[in-house]
C-alpha positions as CSV (number, residue, x, y, z in Angstrom):
1,M,111.6,144.9,153.2
2,E,109.1,147.6,154.4
3,V,105.0,147.0,155.2
4,N,102.5,148.8,156.6
5,I,100.9,147.8,160.4
6,H,98.1,146.4,158.5
7,E,99.9,143.9,156.2
8,A,102.1,143.0,159.2
9,K,99.0,142.3,161.4
10,T,97.6,140.1,158.2
11,H,100.9,138.5,157.5
12,L,102.7,138.1,160.6
13,S,103.5,134.5,160.7
14,K,105.1,134.8,157.1
15,L,107.0,138.1,158.2
16,I,108.5,135.8,161.3
17,E,109.5,133.5,159.0
18,R,111.3,135.9,156.8
19,V,113.0,137.4,159.7
20,Q,114.2,133.7,160.6
21,M,115.6,133.2,157.5
22,G,117.6,136.6,157.9
23,E,115.6,139.5,156.1
24,E,114.8,142.2,158.1
25,V,111.5,143.6,157.9
26,I,110.5,147.2,158.7
27,I,107.3,148.3,160.1
28,A,105.4,151.7,159.1
29,R,102.8,153.8,160.2
30,A,101.6,156.2,157.2
31,G,104.5,155.6,155.7
32,E,107.0,156.6,158.7
33,P,108.9,153.4,159.5
34,V,108.3,152.7,163.4
35,V,109.9,149.2,163.8
36,K,112.5,146.8,162.8
37,M,111.9,143.1,163.1
38,I,115.1,141.4,163.5
39,R,116.4,138.0,164.1
40,L,117.6,137.3,167.8
41,A,120.6,134.8,168.4
42,P,119.6,131.6,170.3
43,R,120.1,131.8,173.9
44,K,122.6,129.4,175.3
45,R,121.4,127.3,178.2
46,I,124.1,127.1,180.5
47,L,123.3,123.7,183.1
48,G,124.3,124.4,186.5
49,H,124.9,128.1,186.7
50,A,123.2,128.4,189.9
51,A,125.4,126.0,191.4
52,G,126.2,127.1,195.0
53,K,123.9,130.0,194.9
54,I,121.0,128.2,196.4
55,R,121.0,127.1,200.2
56,F,118.3,125.1,202.2
57,T,118.0,124.9,205.8
58,E,117.7,121.9,207.9
59,G,114.4,120.9,207.8
60,W,113.2,122.5,204.2
61,E,111.6,119.6,202.9
62,K,109.5,119.1,205.9
63,P,105.6,120.2,205.7
64,L,104.7,123.5,207.5
65,T,103.3,123.5,210.9
66,E,99.6,125.0,211.2
67,A,101.7,128.1,212.7
68,E,104.3,128.4,210.2
69,L,101.5,128.1,207.6
70,H,99.1,131.2,209.3
71,R,102.3,133.3,209.3
72,F,103.3,132.3,205.6
73,L,99.5,133.5,204.9
74,G,99.8,136.6,206.7
75,E,96.8,135.2,208.8
């Protein structure tokens, strides 16, 4: 399906629904195609993908001292 920019702006949510159903939508400017809307594959989340990559130093959970806070804030 091909639509002009004005129509795409007016009916964007309906066009997105059509794309989600598998249809490709071409958006044209002055009759010249400039953008193609396609459905993206859903992202798969992998729990624990950062396991072993994050390290905490001893005392990380303790509040900052005044000196550390000023140093952190660049004062």
